C-alpha positions in Angstrom: 31.6 -17.7 43.2 34.9 -19.4 43.3 36.9 -20.5 40.3 35.4 -24.0 40.5 31.9 -22.4 40.4 32.6 -20.7 37.1 30.7 -22.5 34.3 28.8 -22.0 31.1 25.4 -21.7 32.8 26.6 -18.8 35.0 28.2 -17.1 32.0 24.9 -17.4 30.0 23.0 -15.9 33.0 25.3 -12.8 32.9 25.0 -12.6 29.1 21.2 -12.5 29.4 21.7 -9.0 30.7 23.0 -7.9 27.3 20.3 -6.6 24.9 20.4 -5.8 21.3 19.4 -2.1 21.4 17.3 -2.5 18.3 15.4 -5.5 19.6 14.1 -5.6 23.2 15.4 -9.2 23.7 18.7 -10.3 25.3 21.4 -11.9 23.2 21.0 -15.3 24.8 17.3 -15.6 23.9 17.9 -14.1 20.5 20.2 -17.0 19.8 23.3 -14.9 19.2 25.5 -16.8 21.6 26.8 -19.9 19.8 29.3 -21.3 22.3 30.7 -20.6 25.8 33.9 -22.3 26.7 35.3 -22.0 30.2 39.0 -23.0 30.5 40.1 -22.4 34.1 39.7 -18.7 34.5 39.4 -17.9 30.8 36.0 -17.6 29.1 35.9 -17.8 25.3 32.6 -16.8 23.6 31.5 -17.5 20.1 28.7 -15.3 19.0 27.1 -13.8 16.0 25.0 -10.8 15.1 21.6 -10.7 13.4 23.3 -9.4 10.2 26.9 -8.6 9.1 25.9 -5.0 9.0 24.5 -4.8 12.5 25.1 -1.2 13.7 25.1 -2.3 17.3 27.7 -5.1 16.9 30.6 -3.2 18.6 28.4 -2.2 21.5 27.0 -5.7 22.0 30.5 -7.3 21.9 32.0 -4.7 24.3 29.2 -5.1 26.8 29.4 -8.9 26.6 33.1 -8.9 27.1 32.9 -6.4 30.0 30.2 -8.2 31.9 31.9 -11.6 31.6 35.3 -10.3 32.5 33.8 -8.7 35.6 32.6 -12.1 36.9 34.4 -13.4 39.9 36.9 -16.0 38.9 37.4 -14.7 35.3 40.8 -13.5 34.4 40.1 -13.1 30.7 37.1 -12.9 28.5 37.4 -13.3 24.7 34.7 -12.8 22.2 34.9 -14.2 18.7 32.3 -13.1 16.1 31.4 -15.9 13.7 29.1 -15.9 10.7 28.8 -19.6 10.1 26.2 -20.8 10.7 24.4 -17.6 9.8 21.8 -16.3 12.4 18.2 -16.9 11.6 15.0 -16.2 13.6 14.8 -20.0 14.2 17.7 -19.6 16.6 15.6 -17.5 18.9 14.1 -19.1 22.1 10.4 -19.8 22.2 10.0 -17.0 24.7 11.7 -14.5 22.3 9.6 -15.5 19.4 6.4 -15.1 21.4 7.5 -11.7 22.6 8.1 -10.6 19.0 4.7 -12.0 18.0 6.3 -14.7 15.8 4.4 -17.6 17.4 
């Protein structure tokens, strides 16, 4: 992948390998990734956690940042945790809701 091939879709594909250890669903399908911004070789992520007291928050952020920064064409990966809007189960993908028995 060249710099010109770096885009939001590819970043989301990489982030789909990051799982919340307490829930067997990746962070993309959980709806934790709110925004991916690619500016040249810099990737800025805005994401949230299922709750402010999420015990796995540090682990999830570190893994997300590491995987994105290891992508070809990425010189810097920044993760910003945001709480607005708050995460709710409605942010989960249909696939994730089905796997959790919510549909």
